[in-house]
N, C-alpha and C positions, 0 to 999 in steps of 0.2 A: 450196511452199504460200504462200498469201497470209497477211498478218499477221492479218487478221480470223479466218481459219480456225484458226490456231494459238492465238489467244486463246480462241476458243470451245472448242476441244478441251481446252485446259488447264483451263478453267473446269469443263467437264463431268467431267474426270478428278478434279479437286479435290473436286467435289461427291460423286462416287461413293465416293472414298476416305473422306470424312468420314462418309457414311452407313454404310459398312461398319465403320469404326472405332467409331462410336457404338453400333452394334448389337452389336459385340464387347464393348464395355464393359458394356452393359446385360446381356447374357447371362452373361458370366463373372464380373464383379465385383459387380454389384448385384442379382443374382437371389437370392431367398430364398423360403422357404415362408411362406405367410400364416398368422398365428395365428388362433385361433377368433374373437377380437374383431374382427380385420381382416376376416375373412370375413363376419361378421354385419353389420359396418358397410357393407361393399360391397353385400351383398344388400339391406339396408334402404334404402340411398341409391339403388340401382337401381330398387327398387319405387317409392320416392317420386318420382323423376324420371319414371318411366313414368306414374304417376298424373297428375302435372301436365301431362305432354306430351299425354296423352289429353284432358284437360280443355281445354287450349288448342286442340288440333286440332278438338275437337267444337264449341267456340265459333266458331272461324274457319269451319268448314264450314257450321254452321247460319246464320251471318250471311251467308255467300255464297249459300246457298239462298234465304234470305228476300229478298235484294236482286235476284237474277237469275231466280228461278223462281216 
């Protein structure tokens, strides 16, 4: 094999190993059940972000419509 191919393969192997290891760490060592407060915070922040996302998208779409149609 050529030197470039070996470097590319070793880089890909290192990346795959890192992804698998970080996934293992997340699943085995850092997983926990969410408390009620965390669930409530997650739901309210999701709704808040969706609300602002819709407002920004509506403003962008209405501006686009006014300029081009």
